[in-house]
N, C-alpha and C positions, 0 to 999 in steps of 0.2 A: 218609449216615453222618456223625454229629457226635460230638465228644468234649467232655467237661466235666470240670473239676477241682472237687472238692467238699471241704468240711472237716467236714461233719456225718456221723458214722458211721451214724446211724439212716436218714438220707436215702439214703446209699450202699447200705446193706443192703436197704432196701425196693426199690430199683431193680435191684440186682445179684443178689439171691437166686435168681431163676429161672435165671440163668446158672450160679451157683455150686452150687445144689442139684441140678443135672443130674448132678453127680458130687461128692457131699458129701465122700467120703473124699479124693479128689484135692485138693479145695479146703479141707480142714479148717484149714489154717494161716491163710489169708486170712479165712475165716469166723470163726475163733476170735479173731483179733486185732481185727477190726472189731467183733465183739460185745463184747470187753473194753473197747475205747475207748468204745463206746456206754454201757456200764454203769459204767465207772470213768473219769470224765472226766479226772482229774488224772494218770493213769498215763503216758500219752503226750501231753504238752501240745503237742508239735509233730507234726502228722500231715497227710497229704494222701491223697486218694482220686481215682482217675481212672476214668471210665466212658465207654465208647463205646456209642452207641445207633444202631440202624438201624430206622427206622420206629417208634420208641418202645421197641423191644426191646433189652435189654442184650446186646451181642455181644463185649465185651472189658472187662476190669477189672483194676485194680492198686491197691496201697496202699503207703505208706511212712511209717515213723516214724523220722526221723533220730535217731542216726547209722546206723541199720540199712539193709540192702539193700531195694531194691524187691521186693515180693512180687507175683507174676504169676498171674492166672487163665488157664485155657485159653480162647483166643478161638474164636469161631464160624468164622472164616475168616482167610486171610492178609491180606485187606484190612482186617479189623478190627484185627489186630495192628499193621499198618503205621500205621493211624490212631492207635492208642494210643501207639506210639513217637513219632509226631509231637507228640502232646499232651504227652508227658513231656520232650520236647526242651527243653534249657535247664537241666534239673536236673543237679547234679553228683552222679552216682550212684557209690557205691563198688562196686556189683554188683547182681545180680538173683538171686532165688530162685524156683524154680517147677518144675513137672513137665516131663519130657522128652516131646515135642520142643519144646514152645512156648518153654521157657526158652532153649534154644539158638537158636531162630529170632529171639527178641527180641534176644539178645546180638549176633547177626550184623547185624541192622538197626541196633543202637546203634553198633556198630563202624564201619559204613559211614557213618553220619551224623556221627560225631564224630572218626573217625580213631584212636580209642583201641583198643589191643589188649585182648583178653579171654582169660581162661583159666579152666578149670573148677578150682575150689578143692576141691570136695568133691562126691562122688556119694553120693546118699542113697536109701534105700528108704522109701516111704510105706506103712505097714502099718495094717491095720484088724483088729479083733477083735470078734466077736459072742458068743462063748462061751469061757470060760476052761477050759483043760485043766490041772488042778492038777499042779504039779511035785512031786517029792520035797521034803519040808520039812526045811530045816536047823534047827539049834537056834536058838531065839529067837522073837520075836514082833514084829509091826508095831504102831506107835502113831503117832498124829497128832502132828506137830511143833507146838510152841508158841513164843511169843516168847523163852523161856529158851534155846531151841536156836539162836538167831539167829547167834551167833558161829561155831559149828561149821558150820551150814548155809551161811553166807556163804563160809567158807573152801572148802567142798566145791563150792559153786556156781561159784566163780571157777576152781577147779582143773578142773572139768568143761569150762568154756569154753576154758581154755588147752590142754587135752589133746585135746578132740574137735573143736573148731572150727578146728584146724590153724593158721590165721594169727592166732589169738588171739581170745578171747571179748570180750564187752562190757567196757567200763571199769568200775572199781569203783562209780562213781556209778550207772550203769545196772543193775549187778548188785544193788546195795543196794535200788534202787527196786523191781525185780522181786521180790526176796526178801521185802521188807517187805509187798508186796501179797499174796504167797502166805501169809504168816503172819497176815494180818489179814482176809482176804477170805472171803466165803461162797461165792464162785464159783471159787476156786483154792486150792491148798494144797500142803503138803509132808507126806510120811509117812516115818518112819524105821524101819529094822529094828534091833532091839536084841538083843544076845546077851550074857548074863551082866551085864545092866545097863548095857552100853556100846553106843552107836550105832555100827553097822558099815556101813550103806548108807542111801542117800537116794533118794527118787523124788518128783518134783513132778507136779502135774496142774493143768490149767486150759484156757482157750481153748475154752469150750463152743461147739458148733455146734447147730443145731436138734435133732439126734438123737444127737449124739456128744460126745466130749470127748477132749482130747489129753493124753498122758502124757509128761513130760520136765521137767527132766533126770533121768537115772538115773545114780547115781554111787556107786562103792565105792572106797575108797582102795586103791592097788596092793597093799599088804601084806595086805589082807583078801580079795583076789579068789580065785576058784576054789573057794569054799565054798558057793555056791548062794544067797547072800544077795540079790543083785540080782534073780535069777530069781524067788525066792519073793516078794520085795517087789513086783515088777512084777505078778505074778499076783494078789497080794492087793489091790493098789490097783485093778487092772482090775476085779476082782470087786466090790469095794465101790462103784465108780462105776457099774457095770451095775445093781447092786442099789439104788442111790440112797442109800447109807450115807455118802457123802462130799459129795454134791452134791444139791441139792433136785430130785428127780425122777430116775427111772430113765433110763439112757442105753442106746440100742440098740447103739452102737458105742463102742469106745475106739480111738484113733489114736496112732501114734508114728512118729518118724523114726529111721532107723538110718544109720550110716556103712557104705556098701557095701564099704569097704576092710577092715572088721572082720568076717570071716565068723563068728567066735565069737558075737558079740552077735546077729547075724542069726539064727543057728541057735537060740539060746536063746529068742528071742521067738517063733519059729515053733513051738517045742516047747510053748509055753503057749497056742497058738491064734491067734497073729497071722499074717495072710496079706498078702503084698506085693501092693498093687493098682496101684502105679506106681513109676517111677524118677524121682527129682528130682535137681536139681543146684544148687549155689551157684556162680555164675560171677562172677568178679572182673574189674573194669574197671581197666586201667592196670597 
């Protein structure tokens, strides 16, 4: 069993896809980010990929785009995970994101090796959808955001990070880079729900996998919540992605992450057809 650190996303995906596609929904985040790096070279200028092979077969994988956390795939065995942890040793990691139980097992290995305490910052549900169940429609319509919406979208994007990510979202520089990519890319985007000519909710999409694509962030300002805007917008964006109206080519799946501490949002997504396929966690080091 041997480990390698790579910098080329295409090389990483070619080697890791058999491991990752064994459970595409579980691995939608690592697949989507690696694909985005491959297709948009300048978006994450600093990035690292780790791959563990056993007899030429990929048995563990991870990636990181500083300053963000390590993103972990499900390993084939405890030995593969231990080899991966050894390969990542020496990195100053703020934390790790992945599905349960592998994310917890990696955090335990990391804590043993470094002596750094760990704690779960956020418990998440990984959801997948194949068919939209249309919700009751509130007043208004969805429209694709354009560069003229940048100021509003950036304000909401940062507010989403501050509210949902508990210990703070990305800094303004990272938020601006992500948002500008969404407003100019053919492989990612933003959609607004408008009511009475005013934007009232936002949903992003991007991170395509071979058969799916991820939705997020979804944000409605607090004073406009409870009116069904985010539910209708998420359903609309999901349907457009499945139909190929937002992204080149139909998608079999849409994916999204939820905060398990927020039962309201989880119930909303389930009502429009999303089904939880795994539990995930963000575990913070130090």
